[in-house]
Biopython code that builds the backbone (N, CA, C, O; Angstrom):
import numpy as np
from Bio.PDB.StructureBuilder import StructureBuilder

atoms = [
    (1, "UNK", "N", (47.942, -68.819, 49.033)),
    (1, "UNK", "CA", (47.113, -67.898, 49.350)),
    (1, "UNK", "C", (47.460, -67.376, 50.560)),
    (1, "UNK", "O", (48.318, -67.880, 51.284)),
    (2, "UNK", "N", (46.618, -66.042, 50.907)),
    (2, "UNK", "CA", (46.782, -65.244, 52.221)),
    (2, "UNK", "C", (45.528, -65.104, 52.564)),
    (2, "UNK", "O", (44.717, -65.431, 51.698)),
    (3, "UNK", "N", (45.099, -64.703, 53.603)),
    (3, "UNK", "CA", (43.979, -64.589, 54.160)),
    (3, "UNK", "C", (42.949, -64.232, 53.536)),
    (3, "UNK", "O", (42.989, -63.275, 52.763)),
    (4, "UNK", "N", (41.283, -65.288, 53.867)),
    (4, "UNK", "CA", (40.114, -64.415, 52.857)),
    (4, "UNK", "C", (40.180, -65.132, 51.549)),
    (4, "UNK", "O", (39.620, -64.638, 50.570)),
    (5, "UNK", "N", (40.727, -66.090, 51.477)),
    (5, "UNK", "CA", (41.158, -66.899, 50.260)),
    (5, "UNK", "C", (40.120, -67.811, 49.773)),
    (5, "UNK", "O", (40.107, -68.908, 50.331)),
    (6, "UNK", "N", (39.311, -67.624, 48.928)),
    (6, "UNK", "CA", (38.304, -68.777, 48.019)),
    (6, "UNK", "C", (37.861, -69.881, 48.566)),
    (6, "UNK", "O", (36.748, -70.385, 48.719)),
    (7, "UNK", "N", (38.946, -70.167, 48.835)),
    (7, "UNK", "CA", (38.648, -71.703, 49.979)),
    (7, "UNK", "C", (38.250, -71.399, 51.199)),
    (7, "UNK", "O", (37.182, -71.872, 51.587)),
    (8, "UNK", "N", (38.877, -70.705, 51.900)),
    (8, "UNK", "CA", (38.604, -70.490, 52.905)),
    (8, "UNK", "C", (37.330, -70.162, 53.006)),
    (8, "UNK", "O", (36.774, -70.676, 53.976)),
    (9, "UNK", "N", (36.612, -69.418, 52.276)),
    (9, "UNK", "CA", (35.726, -68.792, 52.278)),
    (9, "UNK", "C", (34.431, -70.125, 51.437)),
    (9, "UNK", "O", (33.251, -70.150, 51.787)),
    (10, "UNK", "N", (34.804, -70.743, 50.739)),
    (10, "UNK", "CA", (33.834, -72.305, 50.599)),
    (10, "UNK", "C", (33.868, -73.082, 51.542)),
    (10, "UNK", "O", (32.743, -73.534, 51.756)),
    (11, "UNK", "N", (34.703, -73.503, 52.288)),
    (11, "UNK", "CA", (35.177, -74.051, 53.908)),
    (11, "UNK", "C", (34.121, -73.508, 54.656)),
    (11, "UNK", "O", (33.330, -74.246, 55.243)),
    (12, "UNK", "N", (34.034, -72.258, 54.689)),
    (12, "UNK", "CA", (33.180, -71.392, 55.856)),
    (12, "UNK", "C", (31.615, -71.470, 55.425)),
    (12, "UNK", "O", (30.675, -71.567, 56.214)),
    (13, "UNK", "N", (31.550, -71.420, 54.310)),
    (13, "UNK", "CA", (30.059, -71.695, 53.514)),
    (13, "UNK", "C", (29.341, -73.005, 53.698)),
    (13, "UNK", "O", (28.156, -73.213, 53.957)),
    (14, "UNK", "N", (30.680, -74.127, 53.434)),
    (14, "UNK", "CA", (30.311, -75.430, 53.578)),
    (14, "UNK", "C", (29.555, -75.466, 55.248)),
    (14, "UNK", "O", (28.357, -75.427, 55.527)),
    (15, "UNK", "N", (30.779, -75.554, 56.196)),
    (15, "UNK", "CA", (30.406, -75.176, 57.378)),
    (15, "UNK", "C", (28.642, -74.664, 58.400)),
    (15, "UNK", "O", (28.022, -75.015, 59.403)),
    (16, "UNK", "N", (28.548, -73.699, 57.313)),
    (16, "UNK", "CA", (27.289, -72.900, 57.601)),
    (16, "UNK", "C", (26.207, -73.934, 57.064)),
    (16, "UNK", "O", (25.287, -74.405, 57.732)),
    (17, "UNK", "N", (26.509, -74.213, 55.646)),
    (17, "UNK", "CA", (25.734, -75.323, 55.269)),
    (17, "UNK", "C", (24.937, -76.903, 56.204)),
    (17, "UNK", "O", (23.834, -77.447, 56.150)),
    (18, "UNK", "N", (26.070, -77.125, 56.899)),
    (18, "UNK", "CA", (26.158, -78.419, 57.348)),
    (18, "UNK", "C", (25.493, -78.211, 58.822)),
    (18, "UNK", "O", (25.174, -79.208, 59.469)),
    (19, "UNK", "N", (25.261, -76.716, 59.414)),
    (19, "UNK", "CA", (24.936, -76.512, 60.610)),
    (19, "UNK", "C", (23.619, -76.549, 60.666)),
    (19, "UNK", "O", (23.051, -77.279, 61.479)),
    (20, "UNK", "N", (22.754, -75.533, 59.549)),
    (20, "UNK", "CA", (21.709, -75.109, 59.404)),
    (20, "UNK", "C", (20.905, -76.795, 58.630)),
    (20, "UNK", "O", (19.684, -76.887, 58.500)),
    (21, "UNK", "N", (21.759, -77.809, 58.264)),
    (21, "UNK", "CA", (21.333, -78.933, 57.606)),
    (21, "UNK", "C", (20.576, -79.539, 58.748)),
    (21, "UNK", "O", (19.450, -79.983, 58.527)),
    (22, "UNK", "N", (21.140, -79.603, 60.058)),
    (22, "UNK", "CA", (21.170, -80.449, 61.466)),
    (22, "UNK", "C", (19.788, -79.891, 62.020)),
    (22, "UNK", "O", (19.148, -80.802, 62.546)),
    (23, "UNK", "N", (19.309, -78.988, 62.047)),
    (23, "UNK", "CA", (18.097, -78.548, 62.686)),
    (23, "UNK", "C", (16.825, -78.916, 61.485)),
    (23, "UNK", "O", (15.723, -79.182, 61.965)),
    (24, "UNK", "N", (16.932, -78.929, 60.301)),
    (24, "UNK", "CA", (16.498, -79.111, 59.384)),
    (24, "UNK", "C", (16.068, -80.392, 59.476)),
    (24, "UNK", "O", (14.869, -80.622, 59.633)),
    (25, "UNK", "N", (16.943, -81.339, 59.394)),
    (25, "UNK", "CA", (16.594, -82.650, 59.625)),
    (25, "UNK", "C", (16.620, -83.146, 60.919)),
    (25, "UNK", "O", (17.187, -84.141, 61.370)),
    (26, "UNK", "N", (15.907, -82.290, 61.464)),
    (26, "UNK", "CA", (15.808, -82.737, 62.904)),
    (26, "UNK", "C", (14.066, -82.435, 62.867)),
    (26, "UNK", "O", (13.421, -83.352, 63.377)),
    (27, "UNK", "N", (13.382, -81.465, 62.420)),
    (27, "UNK", "CA", (12.080, -81.194, 62.372)),
    (27, "UNK", "C", (11.855, -81.961, 60.923)),
    (27, "UNK", "O", (10.771, -81.526, 60.536)),
    (28, "UNK", "N", (12.312, -82.813, 60.017)),
    (28, "UNK", "CA", (11.708, -83.234, 59.262)),
    (28, "UNK", "C", (11.293, -84.718, 59.418)),
    (28, "UNK", "O", (10.380, -85.351, 58.889)),
    (29, "UNK", "N", (12.486, -85.164, 60.530)),
    (29, "UNK", "CA", (12.028, -86.396, 60.974)),
    (29, "UNK", "C", (11.129, -86.475, 62.109)),
    (29, "UNK", "O", (10.706, -87.565, 62.493)),
    (30, "UNK", "N", (10.827, -85.428, 62.644)),
    (30, "UNK", "CA", (9.735, -85.605, 63.799)),
    (30, "UNK", "C", (8.412, -84.899, 63.178)),
    (30, "UNK", "O", (7.403, -84.803, 63.877)),
    (31, "UNK", "N", (8.438, -84.454, 61.975)),
    (31, "UNK", "CA", (7.447, -84.590, 61.206)),
    (31, "UNK", "C", (6.719, -85.509, 60.709)),
    (31, "UNK", "O", (5.520, -85.757, 60.839)),
    (32, "UNK", "N", (7.864, -86.191, 59.898)),
    (32, "UNK", "CA", (7.751, -87.357, 59.292)),
    (32, "UNK", "C", (7.433, -88.556, 60.345)),
    (32, "UNK", "O", (7.048, -89.622, 59.863)),
    (33, "UNK", "N", (7.513, -88.491, 61.155)),
    (33, "UNK", "CA", (7.524, -89.461, 62.454)),
    (33, "UNK", "C", (5.871, -89.116, 63.129)),
    (33, "UNK", "O", (5.361, -90.037, 63.767)),
    (34, "UNK", "N", (5.260, -88.117, 63.013)),
    (34, "UNK", "CA", (3.891, -87.555, 63.464)),
    (34, "UNK", "C", (3.115, -88.268, 62.300)),
    (34, "UNK", "O", (2.322, -89.199, 62.445)),
    (35, "UNK", "N", (3.470, -87.684, 61.150)),
    (35, "UNK", "CA", (2.507, -88.341, 60.097)),
    (35, "UNK", "C", (2.188, -89.853, 60.203)),
    (35, "UNK", "O", (1.071, -90.371, 60.217)),
    (36, "UNK", "N", (3.545, -90.527, 60.282)),
    (36, "UNK", "CA", (3.668, -92.183, 60.156)),
    (36, "UNK", "C", (2.503, -92.347, 61.604)),
    (36, "UNK", "O", (1.773, -93.331, 61.491)),
    (37, "UNK", "N", (2.335, -91.715, 62.571)),
    (37, "UNK", "CA", (1.936, -91.919, 63.669)),
    (37, "UNK", "C", (0.016, -91.672, 63.618)),
    (37, "UNK", "O", (-0.856, -92.356, 64.154)),
    (38, "UNK", "N", (-0.067, -90.843, 63.042)),
    (38, "UNK", "CA", (-1.354, -90.391, 62.264)),
    (38, "UNK", "C", (-2.371, -90.858, 61.388)),
    (38, "UNK", "O", (-3.539, -90.990, 61.754)),
    (39, "UNK", "N", (-1.940, -91.127, 60.179)),
    (39, "UNK", "CA", (-1.768, -91.460, 59.117)),
    (39, "UNK", "C", (-2.835, -92.666, 58.995)),
    (39, "UNK", "O", (-3.820, -92.820, 58.273)),
    (40, "UNK", "N", (-2.120, -93.609, 60.189)),
    (40, "UNK", "CA", (-2.276, -94.807, 60.078)),
    (40, "UNK", "C", (-3.688, -95.048, 60.647)),
    (40, "UNK", "O", (-4.163, -96.178, 60.534)),
    (41, "UNK", "N", (-4.638, -93.739, 61.455)),
    (41, "UNK", "CA", (-5.044, -93.604, 62.117)),
    (41, "UNK", "C", (-6.714, -93.278, 61.679)),
    (41, "UNK", "O", (-7.786, -93.302, 62.284)),
    (42, "UNK", "N", (-6.413, -93.063, 60.724)),
    (42, "UNK", "CA", (-7.242, -92.298, 59.923)),
    (42, "UNK", "C", (-8.805, -92.640, 59.514)),
    (42, "UNK", "O", (-9.914, -92.109, 59.459)),
    (43, "UNK", "N", (-8.424, -93.347, 59.374)),
    (43, "UNK", "CA", (-9.559, -94.801, 58.799)),
    (43, "UNK", "C", (-10.543, -94.842, 59.931)),
    (43, "UNK", "O", (-11.735, -94.536, 59.883)),
    (44, "UNK", "N", (-9.787, -95.308, 61.051)),
    (44, "UNK", "CA", (-10.629, -95.431, 61.956)),
    (44, "UNK", "C", (-11.818, -94.333, 62.759)),
    (44, "UNK", "O", (-12.864, -94.712, 63.286)),
    (45, "UNK", "N", (-11.342, -92.961, 62.680)),
    (45, "UNK", "CA", (-11.743, -92.188, 63.302)),
    (45, "UNK", "C", (-12.726, -91.527, 61.879)),
    (45, "UNK", "O", (-13.385, -90.533, 62.184)),
    (46, "UNK", "N", (-12.842, -91.940, 60.591)),
    (46, "UNK", "CA", (-13.658, -91.736, 59.923)),
    (46, "UNK", "C", (-14.620, -92.920, 60.139)),
    (46, "UNK", "O", (-15.776, -92.674, 59.796)),
    (47, "UNK", "N", (-14.463, -93.770, 60.480)),
    (47, "UNK", "CA", (-15.368, -94.846, 60.225)),
    (47, "UNK", "C", (-16.357, -94.984, 61.990)),
    (47, "UNK", "O", (-17.073, -95.917, 62.354)),
    (48, "UNK", "N", (-16.050, -93.819, 62.674)),
    (48, "UNK", "CA", (-16.339, -93.859, 64.182)),
    (48, "UNK", "C", (-17.755, -93.300, 64.548)),
    (48, "UNK", "O", (-18.069, -92.126, 64.348)),
    (49, "UNK", "N", (-18.517, -94.166, 65.059)),
    (49, "UNK", "CA", (-20.283, -93.643, 64.812)),
    (49, "UNK", "C", (-20.362, -92.214, 65.757)),
    (49, "UNK", "O", (-19.872, -91.946, 66.854)),
    (50, "UNK", "N", (-21.108, -91.521, 64.924)),
    (50, "UNK", "CA", (-20.851, -89.880, 65.904)),
    (50, "UNK", "C", (-22.794, -89.375, 66.143)),
    (50, "UNK", "O", (-23.341, -88.276, 66.232)),
    (51, "UNK", "N", (-23.349, -90.868, 66.173)),
    (51, "UNK", "CA", (-24.381, -90.437, 66.453)),
    (51, "UNK", "C", (-25.091, -90.303, 68.268)),
    (51, "UNK", "O", (-26.291, -90.155, 68.501)),
    (52, "UNK", "N", (-24.058, -90.398, 69.282)),
    (52, "UNK", "CA", (-23.826, -90.773, 70.287)),
    (52, "UNK", "C", (-23.404, -89.446, 70.803)),
    (52, "UNK", "O", (-23.026, -89.329, 71.968)),
]
sb = StructureBuilder()
sb.init_structure("model")
sb.init_model(0)
sb.init_chain("A")
sb.init_seg("    ")
for serial, (resi, resn, name, xyz) in enumerate(atoms, 1):
    if name == "N":
        sb.init_residue(resn, " ", resi, " ")
    sb.init_atom(name, np.array(xyz, "f"), 0.0, 1.0, " ", f" {name:<3s}", serial, name[0])
structure = sb.get_structure()
C-alpha cells in the first residue's frame, strides 16, 4: 500500500486521540481531587453558627 493508506490514517487518528486524552485525564483528576477535598467539609460549613 502506498502513502495515504487507510492504515496510516487510522494510526494518525489514534495518535491524536491519545494526545487529547492526556490533558482530559489531568483535568478530570484535578476536579475529582478538589471534590474529594470539599465534599467531606460541607456538613461542617452547614452546621456552623452564623449568629456572630
